C-alpha positions, 0 to 999 in steps of 0.5 A, a space after each residue: 276803191 272804197 278807200 280811195 274814194 272816201 279818205 282820198 288819195 293820200 290814204 289810199 297810197 299810204 295804204 298800198 305802200 304798207 301793203 307792199 312793205 308787208 308783202 316784201 314787194 316793190 319798192 321795198 323788195 325786188 322781183 323777177 319771173 321765170 316765164 315758160 311756155 309750150 304747147 303741153 302744159 305738163 312740159 311747163 309745169 315740170 320744167 318750172 318744178 325743176 327750175 325751183 328745185 335747182 334754185 341755189 339757196 339763199 334769201 330769195 324766196 320762190 313761188 309757184 309754178 303758177 298760171 299766167 293771167 292768160 294762161 293759153 295764148 296762141 295754142 300755148 300754155 304759159 306759167 312762171 315762178 316768181 322770186 322775191 328778194 329783199 336785196 337786188 344784189 342777192 337777187 342777181 347773184 342768184 339768178 346769174 349762178 341759176 342760169 346754167 343749171 337752167 340751161 342743163 336741165 333737159 326739160 329747158 329744151 322743151 319749152 320756151 323760157 325767159 327770165 324777166 327782172 322788175 316785171 311790169 305785168 304778170 
């Protein structure tokens, strides 16, 4: 905020873009989230840990599990895995092959889960 106020929007936007490039975030990188929720936090965490271990090998990086910003909502614990890739095509191909592995997990039937490609919020 200090940079925005002291040097203006253009300097702030340039700095933000440099930060995003360094972190591999959009618009130079691509993201997806595996969101999961259940009444018991342990179930969510176990599912996401198993999901991370069955993610296909490749250039996509997997981070998490991590709690959602609103960790509990409606009596349910919420967490997610974040996927980052430099290639949209690679990200989608890895997710496609991951889906059958996710559905085969026993823990997948104990939680609600979804995949959000290009998430707008965490």
